[in-house]
C-alpha positions as CSV (number, residue, x, y, z in Angstrom):
1,X,0.0,0.0,0.0
2,X,1.2,3.5,-0.9
3,X,0.5,6.0,1.8
4,X,-0.9,9.3,0.4
5,X,-1.4,12.5,2.3
6,X,-3.9,14.2,-0.1
7,X,-7.5,13.1,-0.1
8,X,-8.3,11.3,-3.4
9,X,-11.4,12.3,-5.3
10,X,-12.9,9.8,-7.8
11,X,-16.1,9.6,-9.7
12,X,-17.8,6.5,-8.3
13,X,-17.7,3.7,-5.8
14,X,-16.0,1.2,-8.0
15,X,-13.1,3.7,-8.6
16,X,-12.9,4.1,-4.8
17,X,-12.7,0.3,-4.3
18,X,-10.0,0.0,-6.9
19,X,-7.8,2.8,-5.5
20,X,-8.3,1.7,-1.9
21,X,-6.5,-1.5,-2.8
22,X,-3.4,0.5,-3.9
23,X,-3.3,3.6,-1.7
24,X,-3.6,4.2,2.0
25,X,-5.5,7.4,1.7
26,X,-8.9,9.0,2.3
27,X,-11.0,8.5,-0.8
28,X,-14.2,10.4,-1.6
29,X,-16.5,10.3,-4.7
30,X,-18.1,12.9,-6.8
31,X,-21.1,10.6,-7.4
32,X,-20.6,11.4,-11.1
33,X,-22.3,14.6,-12.2
34,X,-23.9,14.7,-8.7
35,X,-21.1,17.0,-7.6
36,X,-22.6,19.8,-9.6
37,X,-25.5,20.1,-7.3
38,X,-23.8,19.4,-4.0
39,X,-22.6,22.8,-2.8
40,X,-21.9,21.4,0.7
41,X,-19.6,18.7,-0.7
42,X,-17.7,21.3,-2.9
43,X,-17.3,23.4,0.3
44,X,-15.9,20.3,2.1
45,X,-13.5,19.7,-0.8
46,X,-12.2,23.2,-0.5
47,X,-11.5,22.7,3.2
48,X,-9.7,19.4,2.5
49,X,-7.6,21.0,-0.3
50,X,-6.5,23.6,2.2
51,X,-5.9,21.1,5.1
52,X,-4.5,18.0,3.4
53,X,-4.4,18.6,-0.4
54,X,-6.8,17.0,-2.9
55,X,-6.0,14.7,-5.7
56,X,-8.6,14.7,-8.5
57,X,-8.6,11.3,-10.3
58,X,-11.4,11.2,-12.9
59,X,-11.8,9.0,-16.0
60,X,-10.2,10.0,-19.2
61,X,-13.5,10.2,-21.2
62,X,-15.4,13.4,-21.9
63,X,-17.6,13.0,-18.8
64,X,-14.5,12.8,-16.6
65,X,-13.1,16.0,-18.1
66,X,-16.4,17.8,-17.6
67,X,-16.2,16.9,-13.9
68,X,-12.5,17.8,-13.7
69,X,-13.0,21.1,-15.4
70,X,-15.9,22.0,-13.0
71,X,-13.6,21.2,-10.1
72,X,-10.8,23.3,-11.5
73,X,-13.1,26.2,-11.4
74,X,-14.5,25.4,-8.0
75,X,-11.3,24.6,-6.2
76,X,-9.0,27.6,-6.7
77,X,-7.2,27.5,-3.4
78,X,-5.3,25.0,-1.4
79,X,-3.3,22.2,-2.9
80,X,-5.1,20.5,-5.8
81,X,-3.4,17.8,-7.8
82,X,-4.6,16.2,-11.0
83,X,-3.9,12.6,-11.9
84,X,-4.5,11.7,-15.6
85,X,-4.8,8.2,-16.9
86,X,-4.1,7.5,-20.6
87,X,-6.7,6.5,-23.1
88,X,-6.9,2.8,-22.7
89,X,-9.7,1.0,-24.5
90,X,-11.7,-2.0,-23.4
91,X,-14.4,-2.6,-20.8
92,X,-14.5,-3.3,-17.1
93,X,-15.2,-6.9,-16.1
94,X,-18.3,-6.1,-14.2
95,X,-19.9,-4.3,-17.2
96,X,-21.9,-6.0,-20.0
97,X,-20.5,-3.5,-22.5
98,X,-17.9,-0.7,-22.6
99,X,-18.4,3.0,-22.1
100,X,-19.7,5.3,-24.8
101,X,-16.2,6.2,-25.8
102,X,-14.9,2.7,-25.3
103,X,-12.3,3.9,-22.8
104,X,-11.4,2.2,-19.5
105,X,-12.3,4.2,-16.4
106,X,-10.2,4.4,-13.3
107,X,-11.6,1.1,-12.0
108,X,-10.4,-0.8,-15.1
109,X,-6.9,0.5,-15.4
110,X,-3.9,-1.6,-14.4
111,X,-2.4,-0.7,-11.0
112,X,1.0,0.3,-12.4
113,X,-0.7,2.9,-14.7
114,X,-2.6,4.4,-11.7
115,X,0.5,4.6,-9.6
116,X,2.4,6.3,-12.5
117,X,-0.4,8.8,-12.8
118,X,-0.2,9.7,-9.1
119,X,3.6,10.0,-9.3
120,X,3.2,12.4,-12.2
121,X,0.7,14.5,-10.4
122,X,3.2,15.5,-7.7
123,X,0.9,14.3,-4.9
124,X,3.4,11.8,-3.5
125,X,5.7,14.7,-2.5
126,X,2.9,16.2,-0.4
127,X,4.0,14.7,2.9
128,X,2.7,11.9,5.1
129,X,1.6,13.5,8.3
130,X,-2.1,13.1,9.2
131,X,-3.8,15.3,11.8
132,X,-6.3,12.7,13.1
133,X,-5.8,9.9,15.5
134,X,-9.6,9.8,15.9
135,X,-11.0,6.3,16.1
136,X,-14.4,4.7,16.0
137,X,-14.1,4.2,19.8
138,X,-13.7,7.9,20.1
139,X,-16.9,8.5,18.2
140,X,-18.7,6.0,20.4
141,X,-17.4,7.6,23.6
142,X,-18.5,11.0,22.4
143,X,-22.0,9.6,21.7
144,X,-21.7,10.0,17.9
145,X,-22.1,6.4,17.0
146,X,-23.6,3.2,18.5
147,X,-26.1,4.9,20.8
148,X,-29.8,5.6,20.7
149,X,-29.3,9.3,20.2
150,X,-26.2,9.0,18.0
151,X,-27.8,9.9,14.7
152,X,-29.2,13.2,16.1
153,X,-25.9,14.1,17.7
154,X,-24.0,13.4,14.5
155,X,-26.4,15.6,12.5
156,X,-25.8,18.4,15.1
157,X,-22.1,17.9,14.8
158,X,-22.2,18.0,11.0
159,X,-24.2,21.2,11.1
160,X,-21.8,22.7,13.7
161,X,-18.8,21.8,11.6
162,X,-20.4,22.9,8.3
163,X,-20.1,19.4,6.9
164,X,-22.5,17.6,4.4
165,X,-25.4,16.1,6.3
166,X,-25.4,12.8,4.4
167,X,-21.9,11.7,5.7
168,X,-22.1,8.2,7.1
169,X,-20.2,7.5,10.4
170,X,-17.3,5.9,8.5
171,X,-17.1,8.8,6.1
172,X,-17.4,11.2,9.0
173,X,-14.4,9.5,10.6
174,X,-12.3,9.9,7.5
175,X,-13.2,13.6,7.1
176,X,-12.6,14.4,10.8
177,X,-9.1,12.8,10.6
178,X,-8.4,15.2,7.7
179,X,-9.5,18.4,9.4
180,X,-9.0,18.0,13.1
181,X,-7.6,15.8,15.9
182,X,-9.1,14.1,19.0
183,X,-8.6,17.0,21.5
184,X,-10.1,19.5,19.1
185,X,-13.0,17.2,18.3
186,X,-13.8,16.7,22.0
187,X,-13.7,20.5,22.4
188,X,-16.1,20.9,19.4
189,X,-18.5,18.3,20.9
190,X,-18.6,20.0,24.2
191,X,-19.1,23.4,22.6
192,X,-21.8,22.0,20.4
193,X,-23.7,20.7,23.5
194,X,-23.2,24.1,25.3
195,X,-24.5,26.0,22.2
196,X,-27.2,23.6,21.2
197,X,-25.3,22.5,18.0
198,X,-24.9,25.9,16.5
199,X,-21.3,26.6,17.1
200,X,-18.7,25.7,14.4
201,X,-15.3,24.2,15.1
């Protein structure tokens, strides 16, 4: 596994699965063109680009470049890297037929090609220090998972931290480890309780 400091952004869940087998990194998805309507996710990506760096890794087809170009316009600050895969033709094993352009997406590209693309992006020189240290046990102890009232507390925390409301507990853990650490999170949870969930970190 190659440890990567920047957060990786891919189009879909199968791309995420593929890259998670190669890179030790936080990986998020654009949900295809869904990113165009998700202002809260774009705001989160801006924060991550500033805190950790962001590696954009879309397919090499027209749709991938539409998404990439949108992100170039939306993410103008922080460290944003772009990994480009070459035009390789074929179809992914799970699909009955190839894409409209006949090109392989991230999920279908050989590992060595993906690694080379990341090397060429400059993201490997970004550093290896994570903020984090936050664990699932911490979230449980803070009442943010595993309890009867955890979902409500998580929603309040997401609101307080200006994070997307649809983040699952696992995704929340990944994001928190990018933007804060255990002590700061405890302080944020206490402040949230004191201010009825309206105070940001």
